[in-house]
N, C-alpha and C positions, 0 to 999 in steps of 0.2 A: 973877853972879845963877845961873847953871846951877849953879855950885857949893851956893849954899846949898840948890837942890830936890834935888840928890843927897845932901846930908849930911842932910835931913829924911826923906828917902824911908829914910836908911838908920840913923836913929834909930828909925825907925816900925820896919822890920824887926828890930830889935835888941830892940824891948820886948815882952815875951812878956806874954799876957793872965793873969789869977788864976785859978790853979785852979779854983776854984769857977764862976768866968764860963765856961770851958772846958766844965766839965760841963752847968752849964745851957743851952748853946749846943748840946750835944750832943744832950741830950734834946728840945729845942726841934725839931732837926733829924731826929730820931726822930718825933714827933710829926706833923711836916709829911708824911713819906716815908709813915707808915701813912696819911693822908687820900686818899694818892696810890691805894691798895689800891681795887683794882677785885674786889670777894666776889663769889663766885657765889651766884646766886640759891638758894631750897632745890629745886627742880624741879632744876637741874643737880648739886647735891649727891646728890641721892638716886641720879640715874641714875649717874653716877660711882660713887657706892657700890654700885651692883646690879654694874656691870660689874667692879670690882674683885674681889667676893666671885664671880662668873661664872669670873671667869680663874684665882682661884685655888682652884676645885672643881676644875676641868679640868686645872689641874698637877696638882694632887693626885692624882687620878684616873690621868695619864698616867704620874708618878711610880710609884704603886701597883702599876699593870700592869706595869712594865719591872722593879719590887722582884720579884713573886710570878712573871714570866715567869724569871728569873735565878736564883730561887730553885728554881724546877723545874729549871732548867736544870742548875745545880749538884748538886739530890738525883739527877737522872738520871746525873750523871757520877759521883757519890760511888757510887751503884748499881752501876753496871757494874764500878767498880774492885771493889766488895766478891766478885764474883764471878767 
């Protein structure tokens, strides 16, 4: 009897699903996962957007300051090298 159950399990493992049924089951799983997503509220989205814009502006200003400082330093070095 144990041999019959082992044989039926091995037959079930060897039998593959149809390509289309695998595609359909994939999309069903995707839809199921999308239903589990917790989307942020409008207030959270606008707050996060504001934070991102503020950080981008701050980083831009820091990079601008470093760039201007290094450019002034380079200009000073070139000016002293020419005299």
